[in-house]
C-alpha positions in Angstrom: 0.0 0.0 0.0 1.5 3.4 -1.0 0.4 7.0 -0.8 1.6 10.5 -1.8 -1.0 12.4 0.2 0.1 14.3 3.4 -1.5 12.7 6.5 -4.0 14.7 8.5 -5.0 12.9 11.8 -8.6 12.9 12.9 -9.0 14.0 16.5 -11.9 11.5 17.1 -10.1 8.3 16.1 -7.8 7.0 13.4 -7.2 4.0 11.2 -3.8 3.2 9.6 -4.2 5.1 6.4 -1.3 3.6 4.5 2.0 1.8 5.0 5.0 0.7 3.0 7.7 -1.9 3.7 11.0 -1.0 2.2 14.6 -2.4 2.3 17.8 -0.4 1.8 21.3 -1.7 2.6 19.9 -4.8 4.3 17.8 -2.6 6.6 14.1 -3.0 6.6 11.9 0.0 7.4 8.2 0.2 7.9 6.8 3.5 6.8 3.4 4.5 8.3 0.8 7.1 7.5 -1.2 7.3 10.7 -1.6 9.2 14.0 0.6 8.7 17.1 -2.1 6.4 18.6 -1.8 4.1 15.5 2.0 4.1 15.8 1.6 3.2 19.5 -0.5 0.1 18.6 2.1 -1.0 16.0 5.0 -0.7 18.4 2.9 -2.4 21.2 2.2 -5.3 18.9 5.8 -5.4 17.5 8.1 -4.1 20.3 11.2 -4.8 18.2 10.3 -2.0 15.9 12.4 1.2 16.6 11.2 4.7 15.6 13.7 6.8 13.7 13.3 10.4 12.3 12.0 10.9 8.8 13.9 13.1 6.4 13.4 14.5 2.9 10.2 13.5 1.1 9.5 10.9 3.8 9.0 13.7 6.3 6.0 15.0 4.3 4.6 11.7 3.2 4.9 9.5 6.3 4.1 10.2 9.9 6.2 7.4 11.3 9.3 5.4 10.2 10.1 2.2 12.1 13.3 0.3 11.7 13.1 -3.5 11.7 15.8 -6.0 12.8 13.9 -8.8 11.2 12.5 -9.8 7.9 8.9 -8.7 7.4 6.5 -11.7 7.4 2.9 -12.4 6.7 1.9 -12.0 10.4 3.1 -8.4 10.3 1.4 -7.7 7.1 -1.9 -9.2 8.4 -1.7 -7.1 11.5 -1.1 -3.9 9.4 -4.1 -4.7 7.3 -6.1 -5.1 10.5 -5.0 -1.7 11.6 -6.5 -0.2 8.4 -9.9 -1.5 9.6 -9.9 -0.9 13.4 -10.0 2.6 15.0 -7.2 3.6 17.3 -8.4 5.9 20.0 -6.4 8.6 21.7 -7.8 9.0 25.3 -6.8 12.6 26.2 -7.0 12.1 30.0 -4.0 11.6 32.3 -3.4 8.0 33.4 -5.6 6.6 30.5 -5.1 3.2 28.9 -1.9 2.4 27.2 -3.8 1.7 24.0 -7.5 1.6 23.0 -9.3 0.4 19.9 -12.9 0.6 18.6 -14.3 -1.8 16.0 -15.9 1.2 14.2 -17.6 4.5 14.6 -21.2 4.6 15.9 -22.4 6.5 12.9 -20.9 7.7 9.6 -21.8 10.3 7.0 -23.7 8.9 4.0 -22.0 9.0 0.6 -24.8 11.0 -1.1 -25.2 13.6 1.8 -22.3 14.4 4.1 -24.6 16.1 6.5 -26.7 13.0 7.0 -25.4 10.2 9.2 -26.4 6.6 9.4 -25.7 3.9 12.0 -22.8 1.5 11.2 -23.4 -2.3 11.3 -21.7 -2.4 14.8 -24.0 0.4 16.0 -27.1 -1.3 14.8 -26.0 -4.4 16.8 -25.4 -2.3 19.9 -28.8 -0.7 19.7 -30.5 -4.1 19.5 -28.3 -5.6 22.3 -28.9 -2.6 24.6 -32.6 -2.6 23.7 -32.5 1.0 22.4 -35.3 -0.3 20.2 -37.7 -3.2 20.6 -36.1 -6.5 20.1 -36.9 -10.1 21.0 -34.6 -11.9 23.4 -33.4 -14.0 20.5 -32.5 -10.9 18.5 -30.7 -9.3 21.4 -28.7 -12.4 22.0 -27.7 -12.7 18.4 -26.6 -9.0 18.4 -24.4 -9.6 21.4 -22.9 -12.7 19.8 -22.2 -10.7 16.7 -20.3 -8.0 18.7 -18.5 -10.7 20.8 -17.3 -12.4 17.6 -16.0 -9.1 16.2 -14.1 -8.5 19.4 -12.7 -12.0 19.4 -11.5 -11.5 15.8 -9.9 -8.2 16.8 -8.0 -9.8 19.7 -6.8 -12.7 17.5 -5.4 -10.2 15.0 -3.7 -7.9 17.4 -0.5 -9.4 19.1 -0.5 -6.7 21.8 -4.0 -7.6 22.9 -3.2 -11.3 23.0 -0.7 -10.6 25.8 -3.6 -9.7 28.2 -4.0 -12.2 31.1 -7.1 -10.6 32.7 -10.3 -9.1 31.3 -12.2 -6.2 32.9 -15.9 -5.4 32.1 -17.0 -1.8 32.2 -19.8 -1.9 34.7 -23.2 -0.7 33.5 -24.9 2.4 35.0 -27.4 0.1 36.8 -27.0 -3.5 37.9 -29.3 -4.5 35.1 -27.4 -2.7 32.3 -24.9 -5.5 31.5 -24.1 -5.5 27.7 -20.4 -4.8 28.4 -20.4 -7.5 31.1 -21.9 -10.1 28.8 -19.4 -9.3 26.1 -16.5 -9.5 28.6 -17.8 -12.9 29.8 -17.9 -14.2 26.2 -14.3 -13.1 25.7 -13.2 -14.5 29.0 -14.7 -17.9 28.2 -13.4 -18.0 24.6 -9.8 -17.1 25.5 -9.8 -18.7 29.0 -8.7 -15.5 30.7 -10.2 -14.7 34.1 -12.6 -11.8 34.7 -11.6 -9.2 37.2 -14.2 -8.1 39.7 -14.9 -4.3 39.6 -16.8 -2.5 42.3 -18.4 0.9 41.9 -18.9 3.8 44.3 -22.5 4.2 43.2 -24.9 1.4 42.5 -26.9 3.6 40.2 -25.7 6.5 38.0 -26.9 8.2 34.8 -26.0 6.4 31.5 -22.8 7.9 30.1 -24.6 9.3 27.1 -26.8 11.3 29.4 -24.1 12.6 31.7 -22.9 16.2 31.9 -19.1 16.9 31.3 -18.7 17.2 35.1 -20.4 13.8 35.8 -18.3 12.1 33.1 -15.2 13.5 34.7 -16.2 11.9 38.0 -16.1 8.4 36.4 -12.3 8.5 36.6 -12.7 7.9 40.4 -15.8 5.7 40.2 -14.2 2.2 40.1 -12.3 0.0 42.5 -10.4 -3.3 42.0 -9.0 -5.3 44.8 -7.4 -8.2 43.0 -3.6 -8.1 42.8 -2.7 -7.3 39.2 1.0 -6.8 39.6 2.8 -6.8 36.3 -0.2 -8.0 34.4 -1.6 -6.8 31.1 -5.3 -6.1 31.5 -8.0 -5.7 28.8 -11.0 -3.5 29.4 -14.2 -4.3 27.4 -16.9 -1.7 26.9 -19.7 -1.3 24.3 -19.6 2.4 23.5 -16.8 5.0 23.8 -17.9 8.6 24.4 -15.1 10.6 26.1 -12.8 8.0 27.5 -13.7 8.7 31.1 -14.9 5.1 31.8 -11.8 3.5 30.3 -9.6 5.9 32.2 -11.4 5.2 35.5 -11.0 1.5 35.0 -7.3 1.9 33.9 -6.5 3.9 37.0 -8.2 1.3 39.2 -6.2 -1.5 37.5 -2.9 0.3 37.8 -3.5 1.1 41.5 -3.3 -2.6 42.1 -0.2 -3.2 40.0 -1.3 -3.6 36.4 1.7 -2.9 34.1 -0.3 -2.4 30.9 -4.0 -1.6 30.4 -5.6 -1.9 27.0 -9.1 -1.0 26.0 -11.4 -2.6 23.4 -14.8 -1.1 22.6 -17.5 -1.9 20.1 -18.1 1.6 18.8 -16.7 5.1 19.0 -19.6 7.6 19.4 -19.2 11.1 18.1 -21.4 13.9 19.2 -22.1 16.5 16.4 
């Protein structure tokens, strides 16, 4: 995949726009057109990659150059293709997760009218699973299974995420609101990785989408974890990403009990217009 267009990052979320694998004087270099959060995922997945400064035409065309001390293989290429599909999230809150991904946006502009937005396939499944519209129990269960399968596929294709040894479910705003919990349980069962118990300061709170900015900010101190997670990599599962406050609150709770790395995986990134 090649490109000649300058890269402009999207403040909301970013895919890997383009990449190129080149060899010069027996040195392999991976050239990336993507935001810093995309680069963080690439280095997290392939720690042997070393960043080096771009020069000349590369400085304008590529946002990241990574030197390789190994021959590129199909696993690396498959991962890079995955990063052209997934959304890398930049959580702009201190002590946030080390990396976060969304399967897709919640809604996108239509091709015929940029001012009109429509739900993505992932969002439609979320709406059924969360009963934002009437749905039978069977339909809701099928929607949750669809989302779980998409998350399983994402973890399989991302080497960094495969290093997680514990899974954390983002608690719902009420004890009955458990879509994220059920998704985390499905992933825990599939990958045989234990779930971490999370306690909340408040049994009931407004849904994140209905919170004021102040209320969302309070989520960073909402959660408590008591399991010893020393030196572990923890994976947080949530259904919808709004501002990053929930992921950050859970990341802080995990790191307070020793977690070395905290990653986030959400179904959809919601954008308020």
